KESE-861954 format. One line per 4 residues: number of its first residue (from 0); their letters; for each residue x, z, y of C-alpha. Coordinates in steps of 0.001 Angstrom, whole numbers. Layout:
REM KESE-861954
NUM) A) X:Z:Y | ...
***
This chain:
REM KESE-861954
0) MKTT) 158478:136352:95822 | 161486:133722:97114 | 163121:134265:94904 | 160595:133566:91927
4) TALA) 159358:130672:93445 | 163367:129795:93467 | 163886:130012:90043 | 160743:128235:88868
8) FLSL) 162143:125435:90832 | 165685:125247:89735 | 163938:125425:86419 | 161598:122178:86992
12) AFSC) 164464:120644:88529 | 166657:121301:85362 | 163807:119966:83210 | 163970:116958:85337
16) ATIA) 167734:116385:84902 | 166899:116247:81041 | 164326:113837:80673 | 164218:109951:81530
20) CADT) 164212:108592:84937 | 164008:105095:86003 | 165972:103541:88858 | 163904:100542:90626
24) FGSG) 166276:97149:91326 | 165146:93646:93126 | 162248:92721:95379 | 158601:91660:95114
28) ANTF) 157909:89826:92021 | 161780:90231:90629 | 161800:94032:91021 | 162176:95554:87741
32) DIEF) 163359:99218:86544 | 166342:100434:84757 | 165033:104071:82627 | 167731:105783:82061
36) VSIG) 168645:109443:80182 | 170762:112310:81127 | 173850:113140:79340 | 175019:116253:79880
40) NHGN) 177086:118958:78147 | 179874:117756:79665 | 183480:118729:78648 | 182443:118669:74740
44) AADT) 184793:118407:71965 | 185499:115064:70560 | 184606:114095:67179 | 186988:113317:64830
48) TGIP) 185198:111885:61917 | 183813:108242:63397 | 185910:105283:64534 | 188031:105403:66736
52) NPAG) 189369:108823:66224 | 188932:111102:68320 | 185977:109632:70340 | 183212:111149:72375
56) SVAD) 184460:113539:74575 | 183620:112902:78141 | 184429:115157:80768 | 181905:114598:83446
60) PYRI) 177978:114306:83151 | 176434:110975:83249 | 173877:108660:82479 | 172513:106098:80141
64) GKFE) 169985:103108:79924 | 167214:104320:77240 | 166903:101306:76451 | 168800:97665:76102
68) ISEQ) 169353:95172:78998 | 166061:93140:78410 | 165524:88832:79264 | 163423:89500:82102
72) MIAK) 165994:91836:83988 | 168675:89299:83597 | 166367:86860:85146 | 165269:88685:87800
76) ANAL) 168863:89651:88634 | 169688:85905:88478 | 166743:84946:90872 | 168001:87076:93464
80) GGLG) 171668:87192:93198 | 172582:83742:92353 | 174460:85405:89696 | 173637:82308:86837
84) ITKD) 174088:84592:83742 | 173337:83127:80503 | 171038:84349:77798 | 168846:83470:74900
88) TRGP) 165107:82936:75428 | 163431:84849:72589 | 161026:86846:74996 | 160974:88685:78406
92) DKPA) 161161:92073:76539 | 163683:90878:73889 | 167200:92507:74476 | 169443:90099:76623
96) TSVS) 172208:87959:74399 | 174268:85789:74426 | 175424:87410:77692 | 179256:87761:77301
100) WNEA) 180650:91064:78637 | 182128:89308:81700 | 178633:88396:82612 | 177225:91892:81735
104) ARFV) 180181:92854:84384 | 178474:90567:87057 | 175001:92122:86214 | 176545:95995:86743
108) NWLN) 178115:94765:89827 | 174836:93215:91360 | 173210:96424:90225 | 175767:98504:92938
112) TSTG) 175813:96316:95258 | 171782:95360:96014 | 171501:98909:96300 | 174500:99901:98685
116) STPA) 177238:100871:96332 | 180337:99763:95332 | 181162:96694:92631 | 182649:98519:89337
120) YKFA) 184326:95378:88598 | 186955:93343:90415 | 186241:89365:90150 | 188332:86917:92527
124) LQPG) 185064:84973:93198 | 181552:86382:94317 | 178441:84430:93431 | 177789:81237:95871
128) EGGY) 181771:80985:96273 | 183389:77462:95357 | 184708:77397:91931 | 182555:80584:91126
132) SSNA) 181700:81384:86911 | 179903:84009:86282 | 181978:83978:82829 | 185076:84522:84830
136) NIQL) 187160:87290:83427 | 188046:90305:85670 | 190781:91538:87611 | 192663:94876:87241
140) WDPS) 191898:97406:89864 | 195083:98358:92104 | 196606:100990:93602 | 195530:99561:97175
144) DLGY) 191789:99567:96290 | 189625:101734:97504 | 188294:103776:94086 | 191462:102789:92169
148) NANN) 191565:104487:88788 | 194631:105258:87146 | 192969:106226:83819 | 190834:103184:84034
152) LYRN) 191698:99977:85447 | 188883:98338:84804 | 186089:100645:86248 | 185994:101497:90340
156) SLAR) 185589:105412:90630 | 183067:104887:93111 | 180468:102458:91045 | 177171:104229:90873
160) YFLP) 176106:101648:87723 | 178898:100170:84986 | 179169:99499:81233 | 179572:102549:78869
164) SVDE) 183140:103497:77715 | 184115:103960:74237 | 183286:107647:74646 | 180231:107510:76601
168) WYKA) 178400:105178:74563 | 179337:107199:71224 | 178216:110469:72875 | 174948:109273:73793
172) AYYN) 174607:107722:70202 | 175809:110383:68308 | 176019:113995:69954 | 173743:116821:69153
176) PASG) 173554:118533:72685 | 171532:121677:70992 | 174452:122135:68158 | 177055:120670:69404
180) IYYD) 177618:118556:66535 | 178055:114624:65695 | 175751:112927:63466 | 176508:110015:61372
184) YPTG) 173714:107676:62985 | 172516:107351:65972 | 168816:108803:65022 | 169702:112563:64459
188) SDSA) 170724:112155:61099 | 173711:112140:58560 | 171115:109799:56533 | 170756:105878:57366
192) PTPV) 167724:105678:59105 | 164777:103868:57536 | 164466:100320:58418 | 161508:98499:60162
196) ASGT) 160769:95640:62135 | 159711:97409:64907 | 158090:100280:66030 | 159167:103755:68147
200) AAGT) 159016:106319:64249 | 161480:109011:64203 | 164201:108264:61908 | 163826:104228:62206
204) AVYN) 165738:101533:63085 | 165806:97665:63159 | 168342:96812:61023 | 168375:95324:57189
208) GQAG) 167274:91638:57166 | 164941:91891:59910 | 163804:88697:61383 | 165266:89628:64712
212) PADI) 165278:92022:67367 | 162302:93884:68515 | 161644:94456:71851 | 164035:97129:73518
216) TLAG) 161022:99384:74055 | 160306:98990:69952 | 163871:99069:68496 | 163158:102341:66391
220) GLSP) 163659:106256:66784 | 165390:108243:69886 | 168869:109953:69568 | 168771:113624:70164
224) YGTM) 169921:112308:73944 | 166603:110284:73839 | 168436:106630:73341 | 166540:103931:71681
228) GQGG) 168367:101110:69617 | 171782:102225:69681 | 171386:101580:66150 | 170593:98304:65126
232) NVWE) 168750:95387:67010 | 171624:93903:68620 | 175668:94671:69050 | 175984:96489:72215
236) WEET) 179114:95676:74502 | 181356:98497:75204 | 183227:98789:78209 | 186575:99753:76504
240) DFDL) 188994:97387:75295 | 189133:96809:71578 | 192285:98685:71338 | 191362:101367:73508
244) VNGP) 193678:100318:76507 | 192027:98315:78996 | 194729:96450:80544 | 197315:95089:81628
248) DSSS) 195557:92053:79958 | 191449:91747:81429 | 191285:88977:78476 | 191657:91093:75988
252) ARGV) 188631:91754:73444 | 186042:94285:74210 | 184317:97045:71921 | 180943:96293:70279
256) RGGV) 178998:98703:68133 | 176015:99816:66941 | 174689:97102:64429 | 172418:94458:64861
260) WSGD) 169024:93578:63341 | 170369:91411:60290 | 173170:93893:59015 | 173350:97090:56715
264) SSRL) 173516:100299:57530 | 176924:100841:57236 | 177144:98755:60833 | 175043:101824:62412
268) SSSD) 177152:104289:61556 | 179759:106308:63621 | 182267:104470:61362 | 181861:101135:62290
272) RNGD) 183310:99248:65324 | 184020:95893:66089 | 185199:93638:68979 | 184817:90371:71029
276) SPAS) 186189:88120:73496 | 184787:89145:76799 | 184124:85467:77667 | 182225:84951:74181
280) GSSS) 178145:85176:74357 | 176975:85770:70702 | 172977:85658:70209 | 173693:89341:68392
284) IGFR) 175383:90927:70746 | 173507:92709:74235 | 174334:95562:76284 | 173107:98659:78379
288) VASI) 174053:100449:81513 | 175664:103687:82210 | 175413:105055:85681 | 176408:108467:87388
292) PEPT) 174287:111797:87330 | 171945:110881:90631 | 168821:112035:91161 | 166344:108702:91511
296) TTCL) 162905:108410:93602 | 161315:108634:90241 | 162670:111728:88993 | 162542:113557:92133
300) GALG) 158896:112251:92394 | 157696:113344:89491 | 159495:116609:89894 | 157686:117317:93361
304) MVAV) 154589:116640:91211 | 155206:119075:88991 | 156290:121434:91634 | 153104:120698:93659
308) LWWR) 150890:121211:90396 | 152702:124481:89650 | 152113:126255:93291 | 148548:125144:92998
312) RRRS) 148259:127138:89593 | 150128:130130:91645 | 147192:129857:94319 | 144622:130018:91919
***
């Protein structure tokens, strides 16, 4: 009986690990959630048909935001952290655009420090210090820094939240964990998705001359892992340099990909990748956040509720 119960609970835990779970940030009126999906199948083979080639192989499990970061998330972080991040003002649930890579990194650092974790990116000045600029370039982590990673001079290895690397972004968008194959489009298909202005129907995306970006939760069909809007809506920043080096110059262009509401289907494909300056704040570029695969209060609460219901059913 104990063995059966343990196995059942482990099965429930596995199920929770494969669904989206939310992390909570901020306080009071400035509280917000970021919903993450788990990206497992670590050590998967790389894709050799897209750009860059190879791409998509990730050694460790991680999580990535189900949705793009919204305007209201930036506004609430600004209010609590004094970040001074600029953004467009299309609506609170629209993707936050005109946010530079440097500002996105500031937002990610606040996610870390406000929850007791290590900043992902190294800046010379912090909010409130004289000469502070939210759009200043990062510095590279060096061997004397705790959390230094010689394979990625941008990201501190102790950080909980970070911008997705080129491979982390690519895998979440194009890889099918059930079959182990990569698709051409981030809707689980080798055919271009149906263009829509808004919605959540499978096989759809916001592109092909739409009037503007949809709300982050209405940005088309899901990828096989369950992410939304990795094709269309707005371009998204990668952590990785456009030239794939991540140093020694921290002002070099960063990768952007995923297409945009006004672009054609080729921009959504695994064969399209572009770059922009980390100080650029384009009205067509947004971002999403990635994380280490750590259980969250929301996820554990959902697991606990399912376990209670299972136990009651067994007793009845």
